[in-house]
LUMZA-696746 format. One record per residue (C-alpha): residue number from 0; residue in three letters; z, x, y. Coordinates in nm, 2 decimals. Example, Ala and Ser with C-alpha at 12.3 -4.5 7.8 and 13.67 -1.06 7.14 Angstrom:
> num;residuo;z;x;y
> 0;ALA;0.78;1.23;-0.45
> 1;SER;0.71;1.37;-0.11
//
This chain:
> num;residuo;z;x;y
> 0;MET;0.00;-0.01;0.00
> 1;ASP;-0.03;0.10;0.36
> 2;THR;0.28;0.24;0.53
> 3;GLY;0.25;0.04;0.87
> 4;ARG;0.33;-0.30;1.00
> 5;ALA;0.29;-0.58;0.71
> 6;ALA;0.36;-0.96;0.77
> 7;ALA;0.46;-1.12;0.47
> 8;ARG;0.47;-1.51;0.38
> 9;ASP;0.67;-1.62;0.06
> 10;ARG;0.80;-1.93;-0.04
> 11;PHE;0.88;-1.88;-0.41
> 12;ARG;1.22;-1.75;-0.51
> 13;GLY;1.33;-1.78;-0.14
> 14;PRO;1.21;-1.72;0.17
> 15;CYS;0.95;-1.41;0.17
> 16;HIS;1.18;-1.27;-0.13
> 17;HIS;0.91;-1.09;-0.28
> 18;ALA;0.82;-0.90;0.00
> 19;LEU;1.17;-0.82;0.11
> 20;ALA;1.23;-0.71;-0.22
> 21;VAL;0.88;-0.44;-0.23
> 22;HIS;1.02;-0.34;0.11
> 23;GLN;1.34;-0.29;-0.01
> 24;ALA;1.20;-0.06;-0.30
> 25;GLY;1.08;0.17;-0.05
> 26;VAL;0.75;0.05;-0.12
> 27;LEU;0.64;-0.07;0.26
> 28;PRO;0.83;0.23;0.47
> 29;GLY;0.68;0.15;0.79
> 30;ARG;0.81;-0.24;0.98
> 31;LEU;0.80;-0.56;0.78
> 32;VAL;0.74;-0.87;0.98
> 33;ALA;0.83;-1.17;0.80
> 34;LEU;0.72;-1.48;0.91
> 35;GLU;0.88;-1.83;0.79
> 36;HIS;0.78;-2.17;0.93
> 37;GLU;1.19;-2.31;0.85
> 38;GLN;1.46;-2.23;1.17
> 39;GLU;1.71;-2.20;0.88
> 40;SER;1.54;-1.94;0.66
> 41;VAL;1.47;-1.74;0.98
> 42;THR;1.81;-1.75;1.08
> 43;ARG;1.96;-1.68;0.73
> 44;LEU;1.70;-1.43;0.66
> 45;ALA;1.74;-1.23;0.99
> 46;ALA;2.11;-1.20;0.97
> 47;THR;2.03;-1.02;0.61
> 48;TYR;1.80;-0.77;0.76
> 49;ALA;1.99;-0.67;1.10
> 50;GLY;1.96;-0.34;1.21
> 51;SER;1.65;-0.28;0.99
> 52;ASN;1.26;-0.25;1.01
> 53;VAL;1.24;-0.56;0.89
> 54;SER;1.14;-0.86;1.22
> 55;VAL;1.24;-1.22;1.06
> 56;VAL;1.00;-1.46;1.31
> 57;LEU;0.94;-1.84;1.31
> 58;GLY;0.57;-1.91;1.31
> 59;ASP;0.29;-2.07;1.18
> 60;ALA;0.05;-1.84;0.91
> 61;ALA;-0.26;-2.08;1.01
> 62;ALA;-0.20;-2.00;1.36
> 63;LEU;-0.06;-1.64;1.40
> 64;GLU;0.08;-1.54;1.75
> 65;TYR;-0.01;-1.14;1.69
> 66;PRO;-0.31;-0.96;1.84
> 67;ASP;-0.61;-0.92;1.61
> 68;ALA;-0.60;-0.58;1.44
> 69;SER;-0.18;-0.62;1.42
> 70;PHE;-0.11;-0.51;1.06
> 71;ASP;-0.18;-0.29;0.80
> 72;THR;-0.17;-0.55;0.53
> 73;VAL;-0.09;-0.88;0.52
> 74;VAL;0.09;-1.01;0.21
> 75;THR;0.13;-1.40;0.09
> 76;PHE;0.32;-1.47;-0.20
> 77;THR;0.35;-1.78;-0.39
> 78;MET;0.27;-1.99;-0.08
> 79;LEU;-0.07;-2.12;-0.02
> 80;HIS;0.01;-2.40;-0.25
> 81;HIS;0.29;-2.52;0.01
> 82;VAL;-0.03;-2.51;0.27
> 83;PRO;-0.12;-2.92;0.29
> 84;THR;-0.48;-2.92;0.30
> 85;ARG;-0.79;-2.70;0.21
> 86;ALA;-0.88;-2.65;0.58
> 87;LEU;-0.54;-2.53;0.66
> 88;GLN;-0.53;-2.28;0.32
> 89;ASP;-0.85;-2.16;0.49
> 90;ARG;-0.70;-2.09;0.88
> 91;VAL;-0.40;-1.92;0.66
> 92;LEU;-0.71;-1.67;0.53
> 93;ALA;-0.85;-1.65;0.83
> 94;GLU;-0.55;-1.52;1.03
> 95;ALA;-0.52;-1.28;0.75
> 96;PHE;-0.79;-1.15;0.79
> 97;ARG;-0.83;-1.16;1.23
> 98;VAL;-0.46;-0.97;1.21
> 99;LEU;-0.56;-0.69;0.96
> 100;ARG;-0.70;-0.35;1.10
> 101;PRO;-1.03;-0.23;0.97
> 102;GLY;-0.97;-0.13;0.65
> 103;GLY;-0.63;-0.31;0.63
> 104;VAL;-0.54;-0.50;0.27
> 105;PHE;-0.50;-0.87;0.21
> 106;LEU;-0.30;-0.89;-0.13
> 107;GLY;-0.09;-1.23;-0.27
> 108;SER;-0.05;-1.42;-0.52
> 109;ASP;0.02;-1.83;-0.63
> 110;SER;0.10;-2.07;-0.89
> 111;LEU;-0.18;-2.24;-1.08
> 112;ALA;-0.19;-2.62;-1.08
> 113;SER;0.05;-2.73;-1.36
> 114;ASP;0.19;-3.10;-1.46
> 115;GLY;0.53;-2.87;-1.44
> 116;LEU;0.47;-2.75;-1.11
> 117;HIS;0.35;-3.11;-0.98
> 118;GLY;0.64;-3.24;-1.09
> 119;PHE;0.88;-2.95;-0.94
> 120;HIS;0.71;-3.02;-0.59
> 121;GLU;0.78;-3.40;-0.59
> 122;GLY;0.89;-3.48;-0.25
> 123;ASP;0.73;-3.15;-0.12
> 124;THR;0.41;-3.03;-0.03
> 125;TYR;0.21;-2.91;-0.36
> 126;ASN;-0.20;-2.85;-0.28
> 127;PRO;-0.26;-2.54;-0.56
> 128;VAL;-0.52;-2.30;-0.49
> 129;GLU;-0.87;-2.33;-0.73
> 130;PRO;-0.93;-1.97;-0.84
> 131;SER;-1.28;-2.06;-0.89
> 132;ALA;-1.32;-2.16;-0.55
> 133;PHE;-1.09;-1.87;-0.46
> 134;LEU;-1.34;-1.57;-0.46
> 135;THR;-1.58;-1.74;-0.19
> 136;ARG;-1.32;-1.88;0.01
> 137;LEU;-1.20;-1.50;0.09
> 138;GLN;-1.56;-1.38;0.14
> 139;THR;-1.61;-1.65;0.36
> 140;ALA;-1.31;-1.58;0.58
> 141;GLY;-1.47;-1.22;0.60
> 142;PHE;-1.28;-1.04;0.28
> 143;ALA;-1.47;-0.74;0.08
> 144;ALA;-1.38;-0.58;-0.20
> 145;ILE;-1.18;-0.86;-0.36
> 146;THR;-1.01;-0.87;-0.69
> 147;LEU;-0.87;-1.15;-0.88
> 148;HIS;-0.68;-1.15;-1.20
> 149;VAL;-0.58;-1.51;-1.31
> 150;ALA;-0.37;-1.52;-1.59
> 151;HIS;-0.03;-1.76;-1.55
> 152;ASN;-0.08;-1.75;-1.22
> 153;LEU;-0.38;-1.60;-0.95
> 154;ILE;-0.30;-1.25;-0.78
> 155;PHE;-0.56;-1.16;-0.56
> 156;THR;-0.63;-0.84;-0.33
> 157;ALA;-0.91;-0.81;-0.06
> 158;ARG;-0.98;-0.55;0.21
> 159;LYS;-1.10;-0.64;0.58
> 160;GLU;-1.40;-0.35;0.57
> 161;GLY;-1.39;-0.08;0.85
//
């Protein structure tokens, strides 16, 4: 992974769980920005990581408040299926591309559709990504050098050329 600034968003095992665990392991030695869409999560995570190089901010992954080419790496861990429409998911992809520096890496994972997850998300947004269309969606957002791995979940990497 690149060592500069990274933006992260996660909703699986607690807000930004995977990205922050990677950061704690020393894989991301630069600054890490964790984006959350719920104030409660921002408050809790900001207290947990106070005094570190982790910034926790309230925001919308489909409308990031960062300039173009702000980050070396952008990650989304198990959050895309919480975005209510395909159009908004595509905005998240486009925003990830926009805030990446040339040569930057976009990586992440998401759950695959299942009856079990549908039941688990009762009363919550559940809009799983269709793996067979995801390559084209990443290409449409501008990404290249795309790798998709589909097994019990979807894992992806993509690069912004430059």
